[in-house]
N, C-alpha and C positions, 0 to 999 in steps of 0.2 A: 560471409557465410547468410543462410540462410537460418531463420529462427522463427517456430514459434509457440508463440504468449497464452496463456491458458488463466480464463481469472474467473473462481466462482468464489470467492471468499467474504461478496460483500454482496447485496443485492440488485445485483446483475451478474451475469451469463455471458463472456467478450472471448473471443479467441481474435486473434492473429496473427497471418507473417512478411518480415520484412526481411530483407535484403544489407545486411552488413555494406554495400556498392552502393546502394541507391536510397534514398532523403526516404523519399512520400512509403508506407509501407503497400507492399502487394496488393493487402488483403486486410479487413479487418469487418467484426459486428460483434458488437453490445445489445441485448435485452433484456433492462429491467427489469429483474421480477423477485417478488421477495421468496416464496420459494415456487421449487419445481424441477431446480438447476438441475437435479442428476437425469433428470426428460429432454431437458431441452438444451441442454450439452455435446450430445453425441451428434446431432439431426448440423447444429451450428456449427459444428469444429469438418464437418467433410465440407461444406458450403463455403466454408474459408479454406480451407485448406487444400480442397479443389480450383479455387482462382489465384492462388497463390503456386501452384504449379505442380499440386500432389504430395502427394506421403514421402516416397520416397526421394524428393529434394532439402527434407528438411535436415539439415545439420545441426541441428540446437535443437531441444524447447527448453522454457521459461514457465513459471504457473509462482503465484501469489500465494503463500504458503500463511497470511495472517495478521495481525488479527483481525478478525471478523467471523462468523459463525462457523461453530465446530461440521457441522454437515457439508458444508459451503465449500473446504479448506481442503476437506476430506474425498469430497468428492474432486476438484482439481488436481492435489497432488494424485490419487488413481488415476484420475483420464493421463495429465500428463507422465505416470511412474511406465505404464503401460504404454502411451505413445515412443521413449525415451527407450525404454527395453525394446521393444521390436526393433525401432529404425538403428540399435547399438549407438544414441547418440547421448551425449552426457545434459545432464537437465540442473537448471539452479533455480534456487527460489529466490524470489523475488518477497519486501513487502509492501504490505497494501500502505499503508502509513507513509513509505517513503517514498511510492509511489506517485502518492498525492499531493509531494514535498516536493517535488518534482522541479515543475517548470518554475515554483515558483522560487525556490534558494537561487538559480538564475540570473533572477532580475535583482539591480540593485536596490537593498532598502538596507539603511540601516538602525538594523531592532535584529527581533528572534522572528524565526520562519514556527509558526508550529502549526505541526497535522494529529485530525484530534476523531476518534471515530465513536459515533453514539455507540456506547457497550446498558444501554438501558438502566432504570431506576438510580439517576444522575450521575451515573461512571464514565466515565469514555478510557479511550483507550492515544494514547496522546505520546509525541516526540518533539521533540525541538533542534532545531539549528540556525546557528548563528549567518552573521553578516557573511562567514566565509567560507561557506558549508558546510564547516565544520557537526558535527551534532551537540549539542550544549544538555540533552534531554534525552535517555534512554529511553523505548520504549516499552510503557508502565500499561499496567487497569489501576486506575484512579478515582477517583470524586471531581467532579470539576471542581470544590474550588480548593483542594490539595493540588490538584493540576497548576490551577492558578499560582496560587505559591512558589509552583515553584520552578513556575514561566518566568516569573522577578517582574519587574516593573514594567514594565518591558519601551517601548512600543512593540505590539505583538502583529505579526499576519495571520490569520488563522485560516488549513482547510479543513473542509472534511468532515463528515454529517456530526460533526461534534465540535463543530467552529461556533455555529449558536449559543451550545450550551457552557464553555469558556468564554462568549459574547460576552452574552447578560450577566455572568459574575468578574468578569474587567469594568463594566458599567457600574455597577455594586462594588467595585473596591478602588473608581477612578483610575485605574491602567489605560493607558489606550490603549483600544487596540480596533480593525477590522478586519471583517471577514471578507476572505477575496476572494474563497469556493466554496460554497456548500456538498456538496457534490458527495454522491453517499458512495460514489463505486469509483475508481480511475481512469484514464484512457486509457484502452490498452494500448497501442501505442505507444504510452513512457513504459506498463508495466518491459512490453517487447525491448524498447532502445534498454534498457534497464539491467535487463534480462542479456545480452549481449556484453555489455562493459562488465557485467560480473562471473568472477573466477570463479569454476564447478568444486571448489578445493574448501575454499571462505564461503559460499553462499548453498548450504544446504537443498534440496527441498523437499522438508519436514516436515511439520506444524509448526507456529507463534503462538502459541495459547498464552496471554497473559493473566499475572496474577495478578493485587493489591500489594503493594511493597510494603514489609512488614515491622517497617517502624515508619511515623511521618515525618516528610521535611520538616524539619527546625525554623529552617526559614525562605523567602525569594529565590535566597540563590540557586541560575539554571542550573549550575553544574553538580547535580547531585549525589550520592551513591545511585546503584541499578537497581530497580527492583529484580525482582524472583521473576522466572517467566517459565 
């Protein structure tokens, strides 16, 4: 299966074409940027898809659905849905947090892997996984201090643009934590691989907007009630 992946949810515009039968991506390009996603996306898509065999060869589309920039999410979704409709191809949604965490979940680590995106004003979008890849903390938007409480006593492996905020909270609380990767946007090739593995019936291409939970965590256990989204 040949898949086109698109990501404009965070400070980058990225696209990738991969083939499920080939290990290396056929074509990938990523351009870091805070603004101008709409103007940059279509020319980038044309280059990536042309190098990957053309639009007619695409059999599935994957697009990041957030959390991230409201405008960026909508730009990527609109492009992905239009392409999927034109090609009559299925489309799947991929979480930016899952894509940031994915390479680190596969590495041996006796602790919690937490993916966090800086949501500004001291808040983060965060999710967490255990050593077996099981979700310990469902995606939510909370203050950095509340996020640390929800993540437990560590050790923690932190990834994403919100990792420095959580690391500072961990140091202040005496929790063992390391920043494994503080990149602002996920590797688009990993977004594509997650898109290949996703089920269109359970991974819809619709925005993932998060809000703070209605009730604050009552302890430092990682498995807490999920936040509203």
